[in-house]
N, C-alpha and C positions, 0 to 999 in steps of 0.2 A: 550142677544144674539138675533140676528135677525132670524126669522123663515125662512125656505126655501121658503115659499110662498111669502115672502116680498123681497127676494134677486134676483139679476139678474140670469136668467136661464143659466145653463152650456151648453146648447145645443140649436140647432134650434128647433122651434116648429114643431110638426108633420104636414106633408103636406097632401094635398088632395089625393095624389096618393097612400096613404096607407103606405108610408115609416115610420119607427119608428122614434121617436125624435132623432135628431142628424144626421140623414141620409140625404144625398144630393138628391134633386129632379131635379137637372139640367142635361143637356146633358153632354156627355163626354167633358172635357175641351180640348182646343187646345192651342198650343203656340201662344203668341201674341208678335210680334216684337222681337223674339229671346231672347237675354240675358238681364238681368237687368242692369241698371246703378248702380255703386257703391254708389251713393248718391241720393236715390229716393226722389222725391219732397214730397211725403206723409210722415207723421210722422211715425216713427218706434219705436216699443217696442222690445228691445233686452232682451230676457229672460235668457241669460247666459253670464255674464261678471264675470270673476274671479278676486277677490281681495285677494291677498296672504299676509300672515304673513311671512316676510322674516326671522325673528329671534324671539325666545322667549323673547329676550331683549325688543322688542317692547311692550310686554304685562306686563312687570315687574311692571310698575306704577299702574296696575289694580289688582295686586295680594297682598294678605296678607303678612306681614313681614316674617312669617315662611316659606312660599313658596319661597319667594325671597332668604332667607338664604339657603333653600334646593337646589335651582337651582344653586346658586353661589358655593355651596360646593360639588356639584355632577357633574357627566358627562351628566346630562340631557340637551338635546338641543331642545326638543319639541317632538311632536307626531312622531311616526315612520310610514311613508307612502312614497311610491315612485311611485305615480300614474303618475307623469309627470317628468321623468328623465331629468335632466338639459341639457344633451347633445342631447336629441332626437329632431329631427326637428319638430315633431308634438307638442312639449311642448311649444314652443315660436315662435311667428311670428318674422320675421326680424325686428330689431330695437326696440323690446319690453323690452330688458334687460336694467334696469336703469343704467345710467352712474355712479351713486354713489355706485353701487353694489346692491345685493339683487335679488329676483326672478322676473321673468316676471309677470306682474300683480300686483306688489307691489307699483307702483308709480301712484298716482292719476292724475298727469298732463299728463303722457303718456296715461292713460285710456281716458282722455278727448280728446287728440289729435288723438288717433288711433282707439278708439272704439265709442265714442259719436259723435263728430263733423262730421267725414266722412259720417256717416250714417243718419245724420239729426235725431238723436235719441231723442225721446221725453222722454222716460223712459228706464233706463237700470236696470235690476235686477241682483244684485250681488250674487254670489255663492262662499262663502269663504270655500276653501278646507282645513281647519285646522282640521286634523283627530284626534280629541280627542278620538275617538272610539278605537284607538290603545293603549291607556294608561290603564294599568291594575289597577292603584291606583285610586279608584273610586272618592275620594274627590279631588284629583289633576285634574282629567279629568273634573269634574264638574266646578271647579274654573277656569280652563283655558278656558272653554267654556264661562263662564261669562265674563272673561277678554277679550276674542276675540270679544264678542258682544259689550262691552263698547268701545273697540278700533274701531270697525266698525262705531259706532255712531259718535265718536269724529273725526276720520280721514277720513271718507268717506261720511257718510250720511248727516252730518251737513254742511260740506264744499261744497258739490255738490248737488244741488236741483233735478237734473235729476235722481239720483240714488235711488233705493229701496234695502232693505237688506233681507238676509236670515239668520235666526238664526242658529248658531252653537250649537249643543246639544250633550250631552253624551248619544247617543242612545243605548249604550250597557247596560245602566241602565235606562229603560224608566221612572221610577218614578222620577229620577233626571232630565231627559230630560223634563218631564212635569213641574217640578219646574222652569226650565229655560224658558220655554214657558210662564208660568204665570208671570215670572219676567219682560219679555220684550214684551209680546204679545199685549199690548195696545199701544206700541210705533207706531206712524203713519207711520214711514218709513220702518218697517218690514212687509213684505207681505208673507213670506214663512219660513218654517223650512226645512233645507237642511240635507239630509241623504246620506251616500255613498251607492251605489248599492250593494256592497259586505258587508254582515252583518254576525253576529254571527249565527243567525237562520233566516229563511225566514220571510219576513215582514208581511205575513198573520197570523202568530202565535199570539195568544191572549196576549202573553208576551208584545207586543207593544201597547196594548190598552190604557194604561195611556197616552202615547205620542199622539196617535190619538185623544183621548178625549180632551186633552188640545188644540191641533191644531184646532179642530172643535169649541171649546168654544171661541177661539179668532179669528175665521174666517180666519185662515192662511192656505195657500196651503202647502202640504207636497211635497217637491221636492226631487226626488231620482236621484242622480248625479253619473256620472262615478267614478269608483275607490273605494277605501277603503282598510283597512288593518286589517281584523278581525283575522288573523292567520290561516284562512282556504284557501285551494287552490281555485283559480278562475275558475276551471273547475271541472266537475263531476268525472274526472278520475285522478286527481292529479295535481302536479305542472308543469307548462310549463317550457321550457328551455330558451325561449327568450321573450323579451318585445313585439315583434311583435305578438306572440301567445296570450299573455295576452291582448294586446291592441285590436286586431281584434276580439278576443273572448268575449269581454265584453258585446256584444249584447246578448249573450246567458244568461248572468247573469241577464240582464234586463228582458228577457223573463221568467226566473225562478221566479223572483219576481212578475211579473204580474200574472202568474199562481197561485202562492201562495196566493196573495191578493184576487183574485177572488174566488178560490176554498175554501178558509177558511172563506169566508163570511164577510170580513172586511166592505164592503160597505153596507151590511145589518145591521151590528152592528152600523155603522156610516154613515147614509144616506146623510149627508151633507159634507162628507169628499171629498176633491179634491186632486188629486195626479198628479204632473207633472213629466214626465220621461225626464231627461235632459242629453244631451250629449251621448245618446245611439243610435242615428239615428231613423229612422222610417220605412225603407223599409221592415223590418221583420214583422211588425205588421199585415198586411192583412193575411198572412199565419197562424200566431198564432191565430188570431180571428177565422178563418175558422176551424182550428184544434180543438180549445177549444169548439166551438159550436157543432161540430160533436161529440166529445167524451162526452160532457155533456149530449147530448140527450140519449146516451146509458148508461150513468152512473149516472143518476139523483138521483137514490136511494142512491148512495154513498155520495152525498152532498145535502141533502134535503133543507138546508138553502140557497142554490143558487137558487133563485126563478125565475131568468130571464136568458136569453141566455148570456153567458159571454161577447159577443161583445156589448150587450146593456150596461152592467156595464162600459165597457171601453169607449164607446162613451159618456156616461153621466158623468163619474167621472174622466177620465184621459185625459191628453194632452201630446204631444210629441214636443220637440224642434227639429228643422230641421238639426242642425249640430251635428255630421258629417252626411252628406246626405246619404251616404251608398247606393246610387242607381247609375245605369249607367249614364254617363255624358250627353247622348242624352236627351234633354227635353221631348221627346215623352214618354220615359220610366218613367221619374219622374211623368209626368201627369198620366200615366197608374197606377202607384202605388197609387197616391192620389185618383183616381177614385175607386180603389179596397178598400180603407178605407171606402167608402160610407158615407163620412161626410165632410162637409166644415169647421168643427170647431175643428178638432183634432190637427192640426199643428200650431206651434208658431215659429216665426222667432227668431234666435239666432246666434250670431257670434262665441260664445265659446271663446271669447278673453281671454287670448292671445294665446290660442292653435291654431294650424295652420293645417288646413285640405285642403287648396286650395292654388293656386298660386297667386291669387290677390283677392282684396276685392269683386269684382263683381261676384266672384264664390261662395261666402258664401251662396247665394240662386240664382242659375244660370238660373232661368227660370221665365219669366213673364207670369202670368195666367190671365184668364178672371176675370172680376169683377162679384160678390163681393169676390170671392175666393182670389184674389190677396190681397185685403185690409185685409181680414180676417187673412191671414198668417202673413203679415207684422206687423199688430198691433191689429186688432179688436178681434181676438180670445183671445189674452193675456189680453186685456183690460177687457173683460167680465170675463175670468177665474180668474184673480187676483183682480177683482172688483175695477178697476182703473177708472171707469166712473166719468167724471167730474173733474178728478185730473189735475192740472197744476203743472209742476215742480216749 
C-alpha cells in the first residue's frame, strides 16, 4: 500500500495568507458568461452514473446452483428498496427507459448516448444501487453482492473503457463487506465502495471499521449514496407519509452521517480514508461545518479523539457531488454557497444519470465559474480524489 506521503494530496496546499489546507485563497468568484454549455469542450469526470440491475435473473449466471434453485422456487425477486419509484419524474430522465423493458440506467448503449457522449465525458463513475443491505439472509446478501460485481465487470466495465465501477457490498455485515472489497479491490476498474446513506447504525460506529480498513488497504474511496432500505425511518421522528418528504429530507440523513463520522473519530482511526457524499447536494454543508465547529469548541472534552476542527476533517477527507444542486437557481447564490465552503476542492461534477433534477442537460451544473475553480469542479477535483491521474479510457 502506498503511504500518504507518496500519494496525491486530497486538498490544496496551505497558502501564504494563513488559510488551512484545502481552503481557498482567491477572491469571491463571479459568474462568467452565464450558463454552461451542455457539452463543455473540457474533459468531464462524471462522479455519479447509475447502472441498474433490472432483474435478479441477470445475476443468476453468477450465483451458485443452490441459490439459483432457491430463487426459482421462492418469491424472491431481489433486494427490497424503493429509492427511485418507477413513476416518479425524478427517477428517470425522458427517454432513459430501455425499449426492451427494464429500469432506467440498465442499458449501456443509452448510458453512452445520454450520459457519456453529450458531456464529452472522459471518465464516468458508476454507482450501482443494488441494495443487498436490505436482505436479512447474510450469505445470500454477500453472494448477490459478488454476483453484482462480476456482472458489472462483464456488462459495463469491460465493454466501455470510459467507465469505472463502485463495489456493491453487504455493509450490514462489515466483515463480509471487507471480504468483498478484498476480492475485487485490486481490479483496476473499481475506484470506490458504494454504501447507501440510510444505514442500520451510523457510519461513525466502530462496527464499520473492517469495511473502512479494507477500503483504505485497497486505496478505494467510500461513496455514500442517496437511499437505502435498513428498516429504520429516514427521519428522526418516524416514517413520512409521502415520497416527497423522504426525497427532500434525505439531505438530513447525509448530515447525520457526516456528524457521526467526524464525532466518532473515523478519520483519526483511518487517516487515509476518503469519503464521497453522492447525490445529497451540497448547499447544506457550510452551515453544518459552522455548527459542528462551534459546538466542538464547547464540547471538546466529550470527544477528545477529535483533534482538529470538524471542518478541517471535512475539507481533507470528504468530497460532495453537485447533483442535486439544492441551491437557488440564480448563479450568484450558487457562487455564494461555494465561497462559504472555503475550498476549491470539495465539489465534483455529477449528472446523477438517469435521475432527473433539471429540465435540460445544461442545468446539471448551471453556472460557469472562474478558473481554476471551473476546471476543478468539472474534472480535476475528482481526478485527484479518485487518483485518476494519468489514466486514459
